C-alpha positions in Angstrom: 10.6 13.7 -18.0 12.2 10.5 -16.6 10.4 8.9 -13.7 12.0 7.5 -10.7 10.5 5.1 -8.2 10.9 5.9 -4.5 10.1 3.5 -1.6 8.7 4.5 1.7 7.8 2.3 4.6 5.3 2.7 7.5 5.0 0.4 10.5 1.4 0.3 11.8 -0.7 -1.9 14.1 -3.1 -4.4 12.5 -6.2 -2.3 13.2 -4.8 0.7 11.3 -3.7 -1.1 8.1 -6.8 -0.4 6.0 -7.0 3.2 7.2 -3.3 3.8 6.2 -3.7 2.1 2.8 -6.7 4.3 2.0 -4.7 7.3 3.0 -1.9 6.3 0.7 -4.3 5.7 -2.2 -5.8 9.2 -1.7 -2.4 10.8 -2.0 -2.4 9.5 -5.6 1.2 9.0 -6.4 1.6 5.3 -5.3 2.3 2.6 -7.9 2.4 -0.4 -5.6 1.6 -1.2 -2.0 3.2 -4.2 -0.3 2.1 -5.4 3.2 4.7 -7.4 5.2 4.1 -9.2 8.5 6.4 -9.1 11.6 8.6 -11.8 10.0 9.1 -9.5 6.9 7.1 -11.9 4.7 4.9 -10.4 2.0 1.2 -11.1 2.9 -0.4 -8.8 0.4 0.6 -6.7 -2.7 -1.5 -4.3 -4.6 -0.4 -2.7 -7.9 -2.1 0.6 -8.3 -3.0 2.1 -11.7 -5.0 5.2 -12.5 -8.0 3.0 -13.5 -7.8 0.6 -10.7 -8.6 2.9 -7.8 -12.0 2.8 -6.3 -14.4 0.1 -7.2 -11.7 -2.4 -8.3 -9.8 -1.9 -5.1 -12.8 -2.5 -2.8 -12.5 -6.3 -2.7 -8.8 -6.0 -2.0 -9.4 -3.6 0.8 -12.0 -5.9 2.3 -9.6 -8.9 2.1 -7.0 -6.6 3.7 -9.4 -5.9 6.6 -9.7 -9.6 7.2 -5.9 -10.1 7.2 -5.5 -7.2 9.5 -7.5 -8.9 12.2 -4.7 -11.6 12.3 -1.8 -9.2 12.6 -0.5 -7.2 15.5 2.0 -5.2 13.7 3.0 -4.9 10.0 5.0 -2.8 7.6 3.4 -1.1 4.6 5.9 -0.4 1.8 4.8 2.1 -0.8 6.5 2.4 -4.2 5.8 5.9 -5.4 6.4 7.5 -8.8 8.4 10.7 -8.8 9.0 12.8 -11.9 12.5 14.4 -12.1 13.7 17.1 -14.3 17.1 16.8 -15.9 
């Protein structure tokens, strides 16, 4: 089955960034998460692989929490994998 990537965006307040990222990771089909500030600049990017979830992402989520304290609003872009049947 060929795979296609789909992008989805969420606008959240700074205090909800970590919560939303954890929710996206729990869904399990995200390949990459990109955090953009109000000026549409990338401030963080996390590639997700099956083996990188959990302990390896803990430091990245802690850093994201520190970054979130400086943001009032941000956009979370999620690149998801989607299998399609032809």
